[in-house]
C-alpha positions as CSV (number, residue, x, y, z in Angstrom):
1,M,3.6,-0.3,-45.7
2,S,2.2,-3.1,-47.8
3,H,4.6,-2.4,-50.6
4,H,6.5,-5.5,-51.9
5,N,9.8,-3.8,-51.4
6,L,10.7,-4.2,-47.7
7,E,12.9,-1.2,-47.6
8,I,10.1,1.0,-48.8
9,A,7.6,-0.7,-46.4
10,T,10.0,0.0,-43.5
11,C,10.4,3.7,-44.4
12,A,6.6,4.0,-44.7
13,A,6.3,2.5,-41.2
14,W,8.8,5.1,-40.0
15,C,6.6,7.8,-41.3
16,I,3.6,6.3,-39.6
17,T,5.6,6.2,-36.4
18,N,6.2,10.0,-36.6
19,I,2.5,10.6,-37.0
20,A,1.6,8.3,-34.1
21,S,4.1,10.1,-31.9
22,G,2.0,13.3,-32.2
23,G,-1.1,14.0,-30.2
24,D,-4.4,12.1,-29.7
25,E,-5.9,13.8,-32.8
26,D,-3.1,12.4,-35.0
27,C,-3.6,8.9,-33.6
28,H,-7.3,9.0,-34.1
29,Q,-6.7,10.0,-37.8
30,L,-4.6,6.9,-38.1
31,L,-7.4,4.7,-36.7
32,N,-9.9,6.3,-39.0
33,S,-7.7,5.4,-42.0
34,K,-7.6,1.8,-40.9
35,A,-3.9,1.9,-40.2
36,L,-4.2,-1.0,-37.6
37,S,-5.3,-3.4,-40.4
38,V,-2.3,-2.6,-42.5
39,I,0.0,-2.8,-39.5
40,G,-1.5,-6.2,-38.6
41,Y,-0.9,-7.4,-42.2
42,C,2.7,-6.3,-42.0
43,Y,3.3,-8.3,-38.8
44,N,2.1,-11.4,-40.7
45,R,4.2,-10.9,-43.8
46,P,6.3,-14.0,-44.4
47,D,9.1,-11.9,-45.8
48,A,9.2,-9.3,-43.0
49,T,12.6,-8.4,-41.6
50,E,13.6,-7.6,-38.0
51,A,14.0,-4.0,-39.0
52,L,10.4,-3.9,-40.3
53,Y,9.1,-5.6,-37.1
54,D,11.0,-3.1,-35.0
55,Q,9.5,-0.1,-36.8
56,L,6.0,-1.7,-36.4
57,N,6.6,-2.0,-32.7
58,W,7.4,1.7,-32.6
59,V,4.1,2.5,-34.3
60,V,2.1,0.2,-31.9
61,G,3.9,1.6,-28.8
62,N,3.2,5.2,-29.8
63,L,-0.5,4.4,-30.4
64,A,-0.8,2.5,-27.2
65,G,0.8,5.4,-25.3
66,S,-2.5,7.3,-25.8
67,P,-5.1,6.2,-23.2
68,S,-8.0,6.9,-25.5
69,I,-6.4,4.8,-28.3
70,V,-5.3,1.8,-26.3
71,E,-8.9,1.4,-25.0
72,V,-10.1,0.6,-28.5
73,M,-7.2,-1.7,-29.4
74,D,-7.5,-5.5,-28.9
75,V,-4.6,-5.8,-26.4
76,E,-4.3,-9.5,-26.6
77,V,-4.0,-9.5,-30.4
78,W,-1.2,-7.0,-30.4
79,V,0.6,-8.6,-27.5
80,E,0.5,-11.9,-29.4
81,L,1.9,-10.3,-32.6
82,I,4.7,-8.5,-30.8
83,S,5.7,-11.5,-28.6
84,R,5.6,-13.9,-31.5
85,T,7.7,-11.8,-33.8
86,A,10.2,-10.4,-31.2
87,K,11.2,-13.8,-29.8
88,N,13.8,-14.3,-32.5
89,F,15.2,-10.8,-32.5
90,V,19.0,-10.6,-32.6
91,S,19.4,-7.0,-31.7
92,L,19.0,-6.2,-28.0
93,N,17.8,-2.7,-28.9
94,H,15.0,-4.2,-31.0
95,R,14.0,-6.4,-28.0
96,Q,13.9,-3.4,-25.7
97,T,11.7,-1.5,-28.2
98,A,9.3,-4.5,-28.2
99,M,9.2,-4.5,-24.4
100,W,8.5,-0.8,-24.4
101,A,5.5,-1.3,-26.8
102,L,4.2,-4.1,-24.6
103,S,4.5,-2.0,-21.5
104,N,2.2,0.6,-23.1
105,L,-0.3,-2.0,-24.1
106,V,-0.7,-3.6,-20.7
107,K,-0.7,-0.3,-18.8
108,V,-4.5,-0.1,-18.6
109,S,-5.6,-3.7,-18.3
110,V,-4.2,-7.2,-18.5
111,S,-5.9,-10.6,-18.7
112,S,-4.6,-14.1,-17.8
113,R,-4.2,-14.9,-21.4
114,T,-2.1,-11.8,-21.9
115,F,0.1,-12.9,-19.1
116,A,0.5,-16.3,-20.7
117,L,1.5,-14.6,-23.9
118,L,4.0,-12.3,-22.2
119,T,5.7,-15.0,-20.0
120,P,8.0,-16.6,-22.6
121,M,9.3,-13.2,-23.8
122,I,9.8,-12.0,-20.2
123,M,11.7,-15.1,-19.2
124,D,13.8,-14.9,-22.4
125,M,14.5,-11.2,-21.9
126,L,15.7,-11.8,-18.4
127,K,18.2,-14.4,-19.6
128,V,19.5,-12.0,-22.2
129,I,20.1,-9.0,-19.8
130,E,21.5,-11.3,-17.0
131,G,24.4,-11.9,-19.3
132,S,25.6,-8.3,-18.8
133,Y,25.8,-7.7,-15.1
134,A,26.9,-4.0,-15.3
135,S,23.7,-3.0,-17.2
136,Q,21.1,-5.5,-15.8
137,Y,19.2,-2.8,-13.9
138,S,20.1,0.1,-16.1
139,E,17.8,2.5,-17.8
140,N,18.1,0.5,-21.0
141,N,16.2,-2.4,-19.5
142,V,13.6,-0.4,-17.5
143,D,10.7,-1.4,-19.8
144,I,10.7,-5.1,-18.7
145,F,10.2,-3.9,-15.1
146,W,7.3,-1.6,-16.1
147,V,5.7,-4.6,-17.9
148,L,5.9,-6.6,-14.7
149,A,4.7,-3.6,-12.6
150,F,1.6,-3.2,-14.8
151,I,0.6,-6.8,-15.0
152,T,1.1,-7.4,-11.2
153,K,-1.7,-5.0,-10.5
154,K,-3.9,-8.0,-11.0
155,E,-3.8,-10.2,-7.9
156,Q,-4.2,-13.5,-9.8
157,I,-0.9,-12.8,-11.7
158,C,0.8,-12.1,-8.3
159,R,-0.3,-15.6,-7.3
160,E,1.1,-17.0,-10.5
161,L,4.5,-15.4,-9.9
162,L,4.8,-17.2,-6.6
163,R,4.6,-20.6,-8.4
164,P,7.9,-22.5,-8.9
165,P,8.1,-21.9,-12.7
166,F,8.3,-18.2,-12.2
167,A,10.9,-18.2,-9.4
168,P,13.6,-16.8,-11.7
169,I,11.6,-13.6,-12.2
170,L,11.3,-13.0,-8.4
171,K,14.9,-14.0,-7.8
172,F,16.0,-11.5,-10.4
173,L,13.9,-8.7,-8.8
174,M,15.1,-9.5,-5.3
175,K,18.7,-9.6,-6.5
176,G,18.3,-6.1,-8.0
177,L,16.9,-4.8,-4.7
178,E,19.5,-6.6,-2.4
179,Q,22.5,-5.6,-4.5
180,T,21.6,-1.9,-4.7
181,N,23.9,0.3,-2.6
182,A,25.1,3.9,-2.2
183,V,27.6,3.4,-5.1
184,N,25.4,2.0,-7.8
185,Y,21.9,3.2,-7.0
186,K,22.2,6.4,-9.1
187,K,22.6,4.3,-12.3
188,R,19.7,2.0,-11.3
189,K,17.2,4.7,-10.3
190,P,15.0,4.5,-13.4
191,A,14.7,0.7,-13.1
192,L,14.4,0.5,-9.3
193,I,11.1,2.4,-9.2
194,P,9.1,-0.1,-11.3
195,L,11.1,-3.0,-9.7
196,V,10.0,-2.0,-6.2
197,R,6.4,-1.4,-7.5
198,V,6.3,-5.1,-8.6
199,L,7.3,-6.3,-5.1
200,G,4.9,-3.8,-3.6
201,N,2.0,-5.1,-5.7
202,I,2.7,-8.7,-4.5
203,V,2.7,-7.7,-0.8
204,C,-0.5,-5.7,-1.4
205,T,-2.3,-9.1,-1.6
206,D,-2.9,-11.7,1.1
207,L,0.4,-13.3,0.0
208,T,2.5,-10.9,2.1
209,A,3.7,-13.3,4.8
210,T,4.3,-16.1,2.3
211,F,6.4,-13.9,0.1
212,C,8.4,-12.4,2.9
213,R,9.2,-15.8,4.3
214,Q,10.6,-17.0,1.0
215,Y,12.6,-13.9,0.4
216,D,14.2,-11.4,2.7
217,L,12.1,-8.5,1.4
218,I,11.8,-6.8,4.8
219,G,15.6,-6.8,5.3
220,A,16.2,-5.5,1.7
221,A,13.6,-2.7,2.2
222,I,15.1,-1.6,5.5
223,K,18.5,-1.5,3.9
224,M,17.1,0.9,1.2
225,V,15.5,3.1,3.8
226,S,18.7,3.2,5.8
227,M,20.6,4.1,2.6
228,F,18.3,7.0,1.8
229,S,18.5,8.3,5.3
230,A,22.1,9.4,4.6
231,I,21.1,11.5,1.6
232,T,20.7,15.2,2.5
233,Q,19.5,16.4,-1.0
234,A,17.2,14.0,-2.7
235,D,16.1,14.6,-6.3
236,S,12.6,13.8,-7.7
237,E,13.6,10.3,-8.8
238,E,15.1,9.5,-5.3
239,I,11.9,10.8,-3.6
240,A,9.8,8.6,-5.9
241,M,12.0,5.6,-5.2
242,I,11.8,5.9,-1.4
243,K,8.1,6.5,-1.7
244,E,7.8,3.1,-3.5
245,V,9.9,1.4,-0.8
246,L,7.8,2.9,2.0
247,W,4.6,2.0,0.3
248,M,5.8,-1.6,0.0
249,L,6.8,-1.5,3.7
250,S,3.4,-0.1,4.7
251,N,1.7,-3.1,3.0
252,I,4.1,-5.5,4.9
253,T,3.6,-3.8,8.3
254,A,-0.2,-3.9,7.8
255,D,0.0,-7.7,8.0
256,S,0.1,-9.0,11.5
257,Q,1.3,-12.4,10.2
258,C,4.7,-10.8,9.5
259,A,5.3,-10.1,13.2
260,P,7.7,-13.0,13.7
261,L,9.8,-11.8,10.8
262,F,10.2,-8.4,12.3
263,A,11.6,-10.0,15.5
264,Q,14.4,-11.4,13.4
265,I,15.6,-8.1,12.0
266,P,18.7,-6.6,13.7
267,T,17.8,-3.1,12.6
268,N,14.9,-1.6,14.4
269,L,12.6,-0.4,11.6
270,A,10.5,1.7,14.0
271,S,13.5,3.6,15.3
272,L,14.7,4.2,11.7
273,L,11.3,5.4,10.5
274,L,11.0,7.8,13.5
275,S,14.5,9.3,13.1
276,F,14.5,9.7,9.3
277,Q,13.4,13.1,7.9
278,F,11.2,12.0,5.0
279,R,10.5,14.5,2.2
280,G,7.5,15.4,0.2
281,A,5.2,12.7,-0.9
282,S,7.2,10.0,1.0
283,Q,6.1,11.4,4.4
284,K,2.6,10.0,4.1
285,E,3.9,6.5,3.3
286,A,6.3,6.7,6.3
287,Y,3.5,7.7,8.6
288,W,1.4,4.8,7.5
289,C,4.3,2.4,8.3
290,I,4.5,3.9,11.8
291,S,0.8,3.7,12.3
292,N,0.7,0.1,11.1
293,L,3.6,-0.8,13.4
294,I,1.7,0.6,16.4
295,S,-1.4,-1.3,15.3
296,E,-0.1,-4.7,14.3
297,H,3.4,-5.0,15.8
298,V,3.2,-3.1,19.1
299,K,5.9,-5.2,20.8
300,Y,8.4,-4.5,18.1
301,F,7.4,-0.8,18.0
302,A,7.7,-0.4,21.8
303,S,11.2,-1.8,21.7
304,A,12.3,1.3,19.7
305,L,11.0,3.6,22.4
306,N,13.6,2.5,24.9
307,S,15.6,5.6,24.2
308,S,14.8,9.2,25.1
309,H,15.9,10.4,21.7
310,V,13.5,8.0,19.9
311,V,10.7,9.0,22.3
312,T,11.2,12.6,21.3
313,S,11.2,11.7,17.6
314,F,8.0,9.6,18.2
315,F,6.1,12.6,19.5
316,N,7.4,14.9,16.8
317,V,6.1,12.4,14.2
318,L,2.8,11.8,16.0
319,I,2.1,15.5,16.2
320,A,3.0,15.8,12.5
321,I,0.4,13.0,11.8
322,L,-2.3,14.7,13.8
323,E,-1.7,17.9,12.0
324,S,-1.6,16.3,8.6
325,E,-4.5,16.6,6.0
326,H,-4.9,12.8,5.7
327,S,-8.0,12.1,7.7
328,M,-7.9,8.4,7.3
329,L,-4.3,8.3,8.5
330,V,-5.2,10.5,11.5
331,A,-8.1,8.2,12.5
332,H,-6.1,5.0,12.0
333,T,-3.2,6.3,14.1
334,V,-5.3,7.6,17.0
335,A,-7.3,4.3,17.0
336,S,-4.0,2.3,16.9
337,L,-2.4,4.3,19.7
338,S,-5.5,4.1,21.9
339,F,-5.4,0.3,21.6
340,A,-1.6,0.0,21.9
341,L,-1.0,2.4,24.8
342,P,-1.2,-0.1,27.6
343,H,1.2,-2.5,25.8
344,V,3.6,0.4,25.2
345,C,3.5,1.3,28.8
346,E,4.3,-2.3,29.8
347,L,7.2,-2.8,27.3
348,I,8.9,0.5,27.5
349,D,11.9,0.9,29.8
350,P,10.6,1.7,33.4
351,S,12.9,4.7,33.7
352,L,11.2,6.3,30.6
353,R,7.6,5.5,31.4
354,N,6.8,8.7,33.4
355,S,8.6,11.0,31.1
356,F,6.9,9.3,28.1
357,L,3.4,9.8,29.4
358,E,4.0,13.2,30.8
359,E,5.4,14.4,27.4
360,A,2.3,12.8,25.8
361,S,-0.2,14.6,28.0
362,Q,1.6,17.9,27.5
363,R,2.5,17.8,23.8
364,L,-0.6,16.2,22.5
365,D,-3.0,18.6,24.1
366,K,-2.5,21.3,21.5
367,P,-2.7,19.2,18.3
368,L,-5.7,17.3,19.6
369,S,-7.4,20.6,20.4
370,V,-6.6,22.0,17.0
371,L,-7.9,18.8,15.4
372,A,-11.1,19.1,17.4
373,K,-11.7,22.6,16.1
374,Q,-11.0,21.7,12.5
375,A,-13.2,18.6,12.5
376,G,-16.1,19.9,14.6
377,P,-17.7,19.2,18.0
378,V,-17.8,15.4,17.5
379,V,-14.0,15.2,17.5
380,A,-13.7,17.4,20.6
381,S,-15.0,14.7,22.9
382,Q,-12.7,12.1,21.3
383,S,-9.7,14.4,21.6
384,A,-10.5,14.9,25.3
385,A,-11.0,11.1,25.8
386,L,-7.6,10.3,24.2
387,H,-5.9,13.0,26.3
388,K,-7.6,11.6,29.4
389,R,-6.3,8.1,28.4
390,F,-2.7,9.3,28.5
391,C,-3.3,11.0,31.8
392,E,-4.8,7.9,33.4
393,A,-1.9,5.8,32.1
394,R,0.5,8.3,33.6
395,L,-1.1,8.1,37.0
396,N,-1.2,4.3,37.0
397,V,2.3,3.8,35.7
398,A,3.7,6.3,38.2
399,S,2.5,4.0,41.0
400,L,4.4,0.9,39.6
401,P,7.6,-0.1,41.3
402,L,10.4,0.7,38.9
403,K,12.6,-1.9,40.3
404,T,10.3,-4.6,38.8
405,P,10.2,-3.9,35.1
406,L,7.3,-5.3,33.2
407,N,8.0,-7.3,30.1
408,A,6.3,-9.6,27.5
409,S,6.8,-12.6,29.7
410,S,5.0,-11.2,32.8
411,T,1.9,-13.1,33.8
412,A,-0.1,-10.1,35.0
413,K,-0.1,-6.5,33.7
414,L,-1.8,-3.3,34.6
415,N,-4.1,-1.5,32.1
416,T,-5.0,2.2,32.1
417,T,-7.9,1.7,34.6
418,G,-5.7,-0.2,37.1
419,T,-7.3,-3.6,36.7
420,V,-5.3,-6.8,36.2
421,F,-5.3,-8.6,32.9
422,E,-3.3,-11.3,31.1
423,F,-0.9,-10.1,28.4
424,G,-2.7,-10.4,25.0
425,A,-6.2,-9.9,26.4
426,M,-6.2,-6.3,25.4
427,E,-9.7,-6.1,24.1
428,K,-11.2,-7.1,27.5
429,A,-8.9,-4.7,29.3
430,L,-10.1,-1.8,27.2
431,D,-13.8,-2.4,27.7
432,N,-14.1,0.4,30.3
433,V,-12.1,3.0,28.5
434,P,-14.4,5.8,27.2
435,A,-12.4,6.4,24.0
436,Y,-12.5,2.8,22.8
437,P,-15.7,1.2,21.2
438,N,-16.3,-2.1,23.0
439,S,-19.0,-2.9,20.6
440,L,-19.6,-2.0,17.0
441,P,-23.4,-2.2,16.5
442,S,-25.1,-2.4,13.1
443,L,-28.8,-1.6,13.2
444,V,-31.7,-0.9,10.9
445,S,-34.8,1.2,11.9
446,N,-36.7,-1.7,13.4
447,G,-33.8,-2.7,15.7
448,S,-32.9,-5.9,13.8
449,Q,-29.3,-7.0,13.9
450,A,-27.1,-7.0,10.7
451,N,-25.1,-10.0,9.7
452,G,-22.0,-10.2,11.8
453,A,-22.9,-7.3,14.1
454,Q,-22.8,-7.5,17.9
455,G,-25.6,-6.3,20.2
456,G,-29.1,-5.0,19.6
457,S,-28.7,-1.3,20.4
458,T,-26.6,1.6,19.4
459,Q,-23.5,2.9,21.2
460,D,-25.5,5.3,23.3
461,G,-28.2,2.8,24.1
462,S,-30.8,4.2,21.6
463,S,-32.3,2.0,18.9
464,G,-33.2,2.5,15.3
465,T,-30.2,4.6,14.2
466,F,-26.6,3.6,13.5
467,S,-24.1,5.3,15.8
468,M,-20.7,5.8,14.4
469,P,-18.0,4.1,16.5
470,P,-16.5,6.9,18.6
471,I,-12.9,6.4,17.6
472,F,-13.8,6.8,13.9
473,K,-15.7,10.1,14.4
474,L,-12.2,11.6,14.1
475,I,-12.6,11.2,10.3
476,S,-13.3,14.6,9.0
477,K,-14.6,13.9,5.5
478,K,-17.7,13.1,3.6
479,V,-18.8,9.4,4.1
480,T,-21.1,7.0,2.4
481,G,-23.4,4.3,3.8
482,Y,-20.9,1.7,2.8
483,T,-18.1,3.6,4.6
484,L,-20.0,3.5,7.9
485,Y,-20.9,-0.2,7.3
486,G,-17.2,-0.8,6.9
487,Y,-16.4,0.9,10.2
488,A,-18.9,-1.3,12.0
489,H,-18.0,-4.6,10.5
490,R,-14.3,-4.6,9.6
491,P,-13.1,-5.0,13.2
492,L,-15.6,-7.9,13.7
493,L,-14.5,-9.6,10.5
494,K,-10.8,-9.2,11.5
495,K,-11.5,-10.7,14.9
496,A,-13.5,-13.6,13.4
497,H,-10.9,-14.3,10.7
498,P,-7.5,-13.2,12.2
499,S,-5.5,-15.0,9.5
500,L,-7.1,-13.1,6.6
501,A,-5.2,-10.3,4.9
502,V,-6.6,-6.8,4.5
503,V,-7.6,-7.5,0.9
504,E,-9.6,-10.6,1.8
505,I,-11.3,-8.8,4.7
506,T,-12.3,-6.0,2.2
507,R,-13.7,-8.6,-0.2
508,K,-15.8,-10.2,2.6
509,L,-17.0,-6.8,3.6
510,A,-18.1,-6.0,0.1
511,S,-19.9,-9.3,-0.2
512,Q,-21.7,-8.7,3.1
513,W,-22.8,-5.3,1.9
514,K,-24.1,-6.7,-1.4
515,L,-26.2,-9.3,0.6
516,A,-27.5,-6.7,3.1
517,S,-31.2,-5.9,2.9
518,A,-32.4,-2.7,1.3
519,E,-33.7,-1.6,4.6
520,E,-30.4,-2.0,6.4
521,K,-28.5,-0.2,3.6
522,E,-30.9,2.7,3.8
523,A,-30.3,3.0,7.5
524,Y,-26.5,3.3,6.9
525,K,-27.1,5.8,4.1
526,A,-29.3,7.9,6.3
527,S,-26.7,7.9,9.1
528,A,-24.1,8.9,6.6
529,K,-26.2,11.7,5.3
530,S,-26.8,12.9,8.9
531,H,-23.0,12.8,9.6
532,N,-22.2,14.8,6.4
533,I,-24.8,17.5,7.2
534,Q,-23.6,17.7,10.8
535,N,-20.0,18.2,9.8
536,G,-20.7,20.5,6.8
537,F,-20.0,18.0,4.0
538,A,-23.5,17.9,2.6
């Protein structure tokens, strides 16, 4: 490749490309022969042509496609070489090859400097492909979207993209999502998957509400879900695409700050999610959306239940969740429903309240019993408590005068124990409900209180041992000390910092755990070990 004749050098690079497109063993042989040094020299040749650069990009792209090879490559160096040489390419095909090589390079990791090196080329590439509307989001341009998908895995880059200089990138992505319809989506499928991944990465941070206020991401996502609900036979790409859309929506619904935005949406997302028959891997993401709506947007969710058809769909989905293998999803859904049930009873149409609760007490008995048998004796009591909660609600709601429907503007409401409480004071109203943990203690062996914990004794009144919050005993999997610490402290952190996103809460939780004493950590680890032995996970 270092031959003075450029045509011979280009042909030699082509031969190296064929070797690099083999397996890991072939790539390692190239590394051992110091091929990277020669390739780097060729990138810096003053007489190099666009054809030679293109062939070099093929070599680097193939090498970077091997995980074991890209780990030993200096990503920043190769990104700089490709970005510098490709910015003057005339051929669109050569630009696309360069973008493909870059996508393989940044797949594993990306730094802020790498993003700075990539930015000019990304912006320039967007200008080029915007000139051809018909092929903007076609398979030919898919690599630029994968580059963006890989680099936005880093939260700092997501923050950078929300700054004014990068607005063209986000506008281009949103335009691709908003303009997708039943006619053109088949041609756009390869590009839409990474495109939605980029938007999903952004709303996976604490920037969710900010981004959704600037762009109608919720409306565009609901449009996509509605479009796919009409498809009877979905192929693997379509299933992958709807999974990405639902994952993005689950991140949005997990943020309570987005509640006002849901109120402005004409289409009821909850009703759509409950009615849509999701397939394969997309089911889990759909169920998380529903669970998050119950937890964070109960008023919006309850409005969907003002139809007997939707109520039936709700219980079908709820039973499917309880029977699923996703223990964290099961625990989150049961906890969310336990908390939201009084609100649902208040907001649902009066004529449907009795049938809703009667159907709940009848249909949930079997799946909760099965769940109890699968997860062990600990879950049995929680299953009974949840079932009892539905029955209590049924008795109390049955005594309400149906001619006076309750709504969000009412000044006084009834909870499941019959006491009066103001709308929004749910935590106080739930204090006497057996299935709901009114305190989440955190203790070490000498009875001292952990940072941020409430109370000085365990849930059952004993001291010296951490007692797992009852609602989370539904989790039928092996746990660690940190897991139990999270169960105890996450609700408290969320209550103390209601404006923080899930990511920030997790960071604070991790920081608290690091600062905890060795004695306190040991107490949680011992409790985790006891839980694992008791449930057969040791």
